[in-house]
C-alpha positions as CSV (number, residue, x, y, z in Angstrom):
1,M,-62.1,85.8,-20.8
2,K,-58.8,86.4,-19.2
3,A,-60.4,86.4,-15.8
4,L,-62.1,83.1,-16.5
5,A,-58.7,81.6,-17.7
6,L,-57.1,82.9,-14.5
7,L,-59.8,81.4,-12.4
8,A,-59.4,78.0,-14.1
9,A,-55.7,78.2,-13.5
10,I,-56.2,78.9,-9.9
11,I,-58.6,76.0,-9.6
12,T,-56.1,73.7,-11.3
13,L,-53.3,74.8,-9.0
14,S,-55.6,74.3,-5.9
15,W,-57.0,70.9,-6.9
16,G,-54.2,69.5,-9.0
17,A,-54.7,67.8,-12.4
18,M,-58.3,66.5,-12.9
19,I,-59.7,63.7,-15.0
20,S,-63.2,63.4,-16.4
21,G,-65.4,60.6,-17.6
22,T,-68.9,59.2,-18.1
23,V,-70.3,56.0,-16.8
24,Y,-72.7,54.1,-19.1
25,D,-74.9,51.0,-18.9
26,K,-73.2,48.6,-21.3
27,A,-76.5,47.1,-22.4
28,N,-78.1,50.2,-23.7
29,S,-75.3,52.9,-23.5
30,K,-77.5,55.1,-21.3
31,P,-75.7,57.1,-18.6
32,I,-75.8,55.9,-15.0
33,Q,-76.6,58.6,-12.5
34,D,-75.2,58.3,-9.0
35,A,-72.6,55.7,-9.9
36,I,-69.7,55.5,-7.4
37,V,-66.3,56.7,-8.6
38,I,-63.2,56.0,-6.6
39,A,-60.1,58.1,-7.1
40,N,-57.1,58.4,-4.8
41,G,-59.0,56.6,-2.1
42,K,-62.0,58.9,-2.1
43,E,-65.5,58.4,-3.2
44,Y,-67.4,60.6,-5.7
45,R,-70.7,60.3,-7.6
46,T,-71.8,60.8,-11.2
47,D,-74.3,63.5,-12.1
48,I,-77.6,63.1,-13.9
49,N,-75.6,62.7,-17.2
50,G,-73.4,59.9,-15.7
51,S,-70.5,62.3,-15.8
52,F,-67.8,63.0,-13.2
53,T,-64.6,65.0,-12.7
54,V,-62.1,63.8,-10.1
55,P,-58.4,64.4,-9.2
56,T,-56.1,62.4,-11.5
57,S,-55.5,58.9,-10.1
58,P,-53.4,56.0,-11.3
59,R,-56.6,53.9,-11.2
60,I,-60.2,54.8,-11.3
61,G,-62.7,52.5,-9.6
62,V,-66.3,52.5,-10.7
63,R,-69.4,50.7,-9.5
64,A,-73.2,51.2,-9.2
65,I,-76.2,49.7,-7.4
66,G,-77.5,46.9,-9.6
67,Y,-74.3,46.7,-11.7
68,D,-70.9,45.2,-11.4
69,R,-67.7,47.0,-10.5
70,K,-64.7,47.9,-12.8
71,F,-61.3,49.5,-12.6
72,Y,-60.0,51.9,-15.3
73,K,-56.6,53.4,-15.9
74,S,-58.0,56.7,-17.2
75,G,-61.2,58.6,-17.7
76,G,-63.4,58.8,-20.8
77,R,-66.3,56.4,-21.5
78,M,-66.8,53.7,-18.9
79,Y,-69.2,50.9,-19.0
80,L,-70.8,48.7,-16.3
81,N,-72.8,45.6,-16.8
82,R,-76.1,45.1,-15.0
83,F,-75.7,42.4,-12.4
84,I,-78.2,40.9,-9.9
85,P,-76.5,38.5,-7.4
86,K,-78.5,35.4,-6.6
87,A,-76.4,33.7,-4.0
88,L,-75.9,30.6,-1.8
89,Y,-74.4,30.9,1.6
90,L,-71.4,28.7,2.4
91,S,-69.5,28.4,5.7
92,S,-65.7,28.4,5.5
93,F,-65.9,24.7,6.0
94,G,-68.4,24.3,3.2
95,A,-66.4,26.5,0.8
96,T,-63.3,24.4,1.3
97,S,-65.1,21.1,1.1
98,G,-64.8,19.5,-2.3
99,K,-68.3,17.9,-2.0
100,I,-70.1,21.0,-0.8
101,M,-68.4,23.4,-3.1
102,G,-68.9,21.0,-6.0
103,N,-72.6,20.9,-5.4
104,A,-72.7,24.7,-5.2
105,K,-70.9,25.0,-8.5
106,R,-73.2,22.5,-10.1
107,L,-76.1,24.7,-9.1
108,I,-74.3,27.8,-10.3
109,H,-73.7,26.3,-13.7
110,S,-77.2,24.8,-14.1
111,T,-79.5,27.3,-12.4
112,E,-80.0,31.0,-11.8
113,I,-77.5,31.0,-8.9
114,N,-74.5,33.2,-9.8
115,A,-72.9,34.3,-6.5
116,L,-71.6,32.9,-3.2
117,V,-71.6,34.4,0.3
118,I,-68.6,32.9,2.2
119,D,-67.7,33.1,5.8
120,I,-64.3,34.8,6.3
121,K,-64.5,36.1,9.9
122,M,-66.5,33.3,11.4
123,D,-69.2,33.2,14.1
124,R,-66.7,32.2,16.8
125,G,-64.2,34.9,15.8
126,Q,-61.8,32.8,13.8
127,I,-60.3,34.3,10.6
128,A,-60.5,31.6,7.9
129,F,-57.3,32.7,6.0
130,K,-53.8,33.4,7.1
131,T,-53.9,37.0,8.1
132,A,-51.2,39.5,8.6
133,N,-53.2,41.2,11.3
134,P,-51.1,41.2,14.5
135,V,-54.1,41.3,16.8
136,A,-55.7,38.3,15.2
137,N,-52.5,36.4,15.6
138,K,-52.1,37.5,19.2
139,I,-55.6,36.6,20.4
140,G,-55.8,33.1,18.9
141,A,-58.1,33.9,15.9
142,Q,-55.9,31.8,13.7
143,E,-56.5,28.3,15.2
144,I,-58.4,27.3,12.1
145,I,-57.0,28.4,8.7
146,L,-59.1,26.8,6.0
147,F,-58.1,28.8,3.0
148,K,-54.4,28.2,2.1
149,D,-54.4,30.8,-0.7
150,M,-57.3,33.3,-0.4
151,K,-56.4,35.4,-3.4
152,K,-56.2,32.3,-5.6
153,F,-59.4,31.0,-4.2
154,V,-61.3,34.2,-5.1
155,A,-59.5,34.5,-8.5
156,D,-60.5,30.9,-9.4
157,L,-64.2,31.7,-8.6
158,H,-64.0,34.8,-10.7
159,N,-62.6,32.8,-13.6
160,E,-65.9,30.8,-13.4
161,H,-67.8,34.2,-13.4
162,I,-69.0,33.8,-9.9
163,Y,-69.6,37.0,-7.8
164,V,-68.0,36.5,-4.4
165,I,-69.2,38.1,-1.1
166,A,-67.2,37.9,2.1
167,R,-69.2,37.6,5.3
168,I,-67.6,39.3,8.2
169,V,-69.1,38.5,11.6
170,S,-68.6,41.8,13.4
171,F,-69.4,42.2,17.1
172,K,-69.7,38.6,18.2
173,D,-66.1,37.6,18.9
174,T,-65.0,35.5,21.8
175,P,-61.2,35.5,21.1
176,F,-61.1,39.3,20.9
177,I,-63.0,39.8,24.2
178,T,-61.1,37.1,26.0
179,A,-58.0,39.1,25.2
180,Y,-59.6,42.5,25.7
181,P,-62.4,42.1,28.3
182,Q,-62.6,45.9,28.8
183,W,-64.3,46.1,25.4
184,G,-66.9,43.5,26.0
185,V,-70.7,43.8,26.5
186,K,-71.3,43.5,30.3
187,K,-74.1,42.2,32.4
188,S,-75.8,44.4,35.0
189,D,-73.3,43.1,37.6
190,G,-70.4,44.2,35.5
191,T,-69.3,40.7,34.4
192,L,-68.9,39.8,30.8
193,F,-72.1,39.0,28.9
194,T,-72.4,35.6,27.1
195,D,-75.1,34.7,24.6
196,K,-77.0,31.4,24.4
197,E,-73.9,29.8,22.7
198,G,-71.7,31.0,25.5
199,L,-69.9,33.5,23.3
200,Y,-68.7,37.0,24.1
201,W,-69.7,40.2,22.3
202,I,-67.7,43.3,21.5
203,D,-69.5,46.4,22.8
204,A,-70.2,48.3,19.6
205,S,-70.1,51.6,21.5
206,Q,-66.4,51.0,22.1
207,K,-65.0,52.8,19.1
208,D,-61.4,51.6,19.8
209,A,-62.6,48.1,19.1
210,H,-64.0,48.9,15.7
211,K,-60.5,49.1,14.2
212,Y,-59.8,45.4,14.5
213,I,-63.0,44.4,12.6
214,I,-62.5,47.0,9.9
215,D,-58.9,46.1,9.4
216,I,-59.9,42.4,8.9
217,A,-62.5,43.6,6.4
218,A,-59.9,45.7,4.5
219,E,-57.5,42.8,4.3
220,T,-60.3,40.6,3.0
221,A,-61.2,43.2,0.4
222,S,-57.6,43.2,-0.8
223,M,-58.0,39.5,-1.6
224,G,-60.3,40.5,-4.5
225,F,-63.8,39.9,-3.1
226,D,-66.6,41.8,-4.9
227,E,-68.5,42.6,-1.7
228,I,-67.9,42.9,2.1
229,Q,-70.9,41.9,4.1
230,F,-71.1,42.8,7.7
231,D,-73.2,40.4,9.8
232,Y,-73.9,40.7,13.6
233,V,-73.5,44.4,13.1
234,R,-75.6,45.1,16.1
235,F,-75.9,44.8,19.9
236,P,-77.1,41.6,21.5
237,D,-80.9,41.2,21.6
238,R,-80.9,40.7,25.4
239,K,-82.3,42.7,28.3
240,G,-80.3,43.9,31.2
241,I,-76.9,44.4,29.5
242,Q,-74.6,47.3,29.8
243,F,-72.4,49.3,27.4
244,S,-69.7,51.9,27.7
245,V,-72.5,54.5,27.1
246,E,-76.0,54.7,28.4
247,N,-78.1,51.9,26.8
248,T,-80.5,54.2,24.8
249,Q,-81.8,53.9,21.3
250,A,-79.9,57.0,20.3
251,N,-76.6,55.7,21.5
252,R,-77.1,52.2,20.1
253,V,-78.0,53.5,16.6
254,K,-75.2,56.0,16.6
255,A,-72.7,53.3,17.5
256,I,-73.8,50.9,14.7
257,A,-74.1,53.7,12.0
258,G,-70.8,55.1,13.1
259,F,-69.1,51.7,12.7
260,L,-70.5,51.3,9.1
261,E,-69.5,54.9,8.3
262,A,-65.9,54.2,9.4
263,A,-65.9,50.8,7.6
264,R,-67.1,52.5,4.3
265,A,-64.3,55.1,4.6
266,R,-61.7,52.4,5.2
267,L,-62.9,50.2,2.3
268,T,-63.2,53.0,-0.2
269,P,-59.9,52.4,-2.0
270,Y,-60.9,48.8,-2.8
271,N,-64.0,49.9,-4.8
272,V,-65.8,47.0,-3.1
273,F,-69.5,46.8,-2.6
274,I,-70.6,47.0,1.1
275,S,-73.6,45.4,2.7
276,A,-75.0,44.8,6.2
277,D,-77.3,42.1,7.5
278,I,-80.2,43.2,9.6
279,F,-83.0,41.5,11.6
280,G,-86.2,40.9,9.6
281,Y,-88.3,42.6,12.2
282,V,-86.4,45.8,11.9
283,G,-88.4,47.0,8.9
284,W,-91.6,46.6,10.9
285,H,-90.6,49.0,13.7
286,D,-89.7,52.7,13.9
287,A,-87.4,52.0,16.8
288,D,-84.2,49.9,16.7
289,I,-85.7,46.9,18.6
290,E,-82.9,47.5,21.1
291,I,-80.1,46.3,18.9
292,G,-79.0,49.5,17.2
293,Q,-80.4,48.7,13.7
294,R,-82.7,51.2,12.0
295,V,-82.9,51.1,8.2
296,D,-83.0,54.9,7.8
297,A,-79.8,55.2,9.9
298,L,-77.8,52.4,8.3
299,A,-78.8,52.8,4.6
300,P,-76.5,55.8,3.9
301,Y,-73.4,53.8,4.7
302,V,-73.9,50.6,2.7
303,D,-74.7,49.8,-0.9
304,Y,-77.0,47.0,0.1
305,L,-79.1,46.1,3.2
306,S,-79.8,42.4,3.6
307,P,-82.7,41.8,6.0
308,M,-83.0,38.2,7.2
309,L,-86.5,37.4,6.1
310,Y,-86.7,33.7,7.1
311,P,-90.4,33.1,7.8
312,S,-89.5,30.7,10.6
313,G,-87.7,33.7,12.3
314,F,-90.9,35.7,12.6
315,N,-91.9,33.7,15.7
316,A,-94.3,36.4,16.8
317,G,-95.9,36.6,13.4
318,I,-96.7,39.8,11.7
319,P,-100.1,41.6,11.4
320,G,-102.5,39.4,9.5
321,Y,-100.1,36.4,9.3
322,P,-99.9,34.6,12.6
323,N,-98.3,31.6,10.9
324,P,-95.6,33.0,8.6
325,V,-94.5,29.7,7.1
326,K,-97.9,29.5,5.4
327,A,-97.3,33.0,3.9
328,N,-93.8,32.9,2.5
329,Y,-94.5,35.4,-0.3
330,E,-96.3,37.8,2.0
331,I,-93.7,37.8,4.8
332,V,-90.9,38.6,2.4
333,K,-92.8,41.2,0.2
334,H,-94.4,43.1,3.1
335,S,-91.1,43.2,5.1
336,L,-89.2,44.6,2.1
337,D,-92.0,47.2,1.4
338,K,-92.0,48.3,5.1
339,S,-88.2,48.6,5.1
340,L,-88.1,50.6,1.9
341,T,-90.7,53.1,3.2
342,K,-88.5,53.8,6.2
343,S,-85.1,54.0,4.3
344,G,-86.4,56.1,1.4
345,N,-83.8,54.8,-1.0
346,S,-84.3,52.3,-3.9
347,A,-85.6,48.8,-3.9
348,L,-82.3,47.9,-5.6
349,C,-80.5,48.8,-2.3
350,Y,-82.0,45.6,-0.8
351,R,-80.9,42.0,-1.1
352,P,-82.7,39.8,1.4
353,W,-81.7,36.5,3.0
354,L,-84.3,33.8,2.3
355,Q,-85.0,30.5,4.0
356,A,-83.8,27.2,2.5
357,F,-83.9,25.1,5.7
358,K,-86.5,23.2,7.6
359,D,-89.0,25.2,9.7
360,Y,-88.2,25.1,13.4
361,A,-90.9,27.4,14.9
362,F,-94.3,26.4,13.5
363,D,-95.2,23.2,11.6
364,R,-91.7,21.9,10.9
365,R,-92.3,21.9,7.2
366,V,-89.4,21.2,4.8
367,Y,-88.6,24.3,2.7
368,G,-88.8,23.0,-0.9
369,E,-89.9,24.0,-4.3
370,Q,-92.9,26.1,-3.5
371,E,-91.7,27.7,-0.3
372,I,-88.4,28.8,-1.8
373,R,-89.9,30.0,-5.1
374,D,-92.5,32.0,-3.3
375,Q,-89.8,33.9,-1.4
376,I,-87.8,34.5,-4.5
377,R,-90.9,35.7,-6.4
378,A,-91.6,38.2,-3.6
379,S,-88.1,39.6,-3.7
380,E,-88.2,40.0,-7.4
381,D,-91.7,41.5,-7.4
382,F,-90.3,44.0,-4.9
383,G,-87.4,44.8,-7.2
384,S,-84.5,43.8,-4.9
385,C,-80.9,43.5,-6.2
386,G,-81.1,39.7,-5.9
387,W,-81.4,37.4,-2.9
388,I,-79.4,35.0,-0.8
389,L,-80.4,31.5,0.3
390,W,-79.5,30.4,3.8
391,N,-79.0,26.9,4.9
392,P,-76.7,26.6,7.9
393,R,-75.7,23.1,6.9
394,N,-74.9,24.3,3.3
395,V,-77.3,21.7,1.9
396,Y,-78.9,23.0,-1.3
397,T,-80.8,21.4,-4.1
398,G,-82.3,22.9,-7.2
399,A,-85.7,23.2,-5.4
400,G,-87.3,26.5,-6.2
401,L,-84.6,27.6,-8.6
402,L,-85.0,28.3,-12.3
403,R,-83.0,25.9,-14.4
404,L,-80.9,27.7,-16.9
405,V,-78.6,26.8,-19.8
406,K,-75.5,29.0,-19.4
407,D,-72.7,29.9,-21.8
408,T,-69.0,29.9,-21.0
409,A,-69.4,33.3,-19.3
410,N,-72.0,31.8,-16.9
411,K,-74.7,33.9,-18.5
412,A,-78.2,32.4,-19.0
413,V,-78.9,31.7,-22.6
414,E,-82.2,29.8,-22.1
415,K,-84.8,29.8,-19.3
416,P,-86.9,26.6,-19.3
417,S,-89.8,26.4,-16.8
418,I,-89.2,25.1,-13.3
């Protein structure tokens, strides 16, 4: 017994004071295995009994796949609420437009929508709020500041019980590469590559360039967002381009996975969910389709993968479905099934992007009630942790959405038929 006491004392001296707790599902008081626990900026996991022991920390962060996130001041019994985000995408311009945001909130308060994805680092490299980042200020990424008080904006949405996701466009960034051309993707002749929009891309194999993106993500997380979503977290889908390393699948995948690994480590203290957008076709291939995205390689570093499963985007079709817009359910369901087989994690680790815009590749159909509902039904039959509707113009109606009567906490209390 004395030897055991001495060993315990040695462990305590080596590791410092420890704190223990157990994480439960608030709805049924069952323990949550593999919940994420954050203490002193490091990530831990609960065991099969939902229990954990971590170094004493002034604040304990807790979250879990398919649940919300919480902060506690001490250990003991901790509870998380099940939460499945069902989101609309809004650009920074849309989110700061009274008309567009008003329509989004109307849908939130009358339908199953309960979350928003909002552009923060935009497609052209602009940061939508006043940032303290010296690089952003130096390179001209602050020409358009749409959010005057980002923390208040997020807090106000939280007061309406809205889950808020920050979209960070990662490697497409003209201002950054204009200032630092040595870190840009190059053409075969050594000049800077530009995409169809005439925009420059950061070479994801340039690790020194990762810091800028991750720093912006961390500052965004500090504003209170529930989730940081990395988009354009890939190499350009173009032939004949050059990187700082040999253009091979192994090097591409290593670069993208390495970026997400570094981002997760940097964002750990904020106890924020992390997601990454991936091409819809990625799940159908064992290779990275030459952009550095493979679900098995990326899944370990994010909480959620968000494949872009717009049927119009499957311009080459998929086996058995040459016209994807006539098979909205099948495109979404089969794509998610294929991805899950490759990643080997849980269906809850996926939250797909779904089409809510007019078809541009096949029969030019308007995506309305049936098309949207079929995609949602496929996602839910698969078991994903929600879904996100995409309309680049931010034009949304109630088409395809369940109409709900909600209480003051924005929780559904009635579910009439569509």
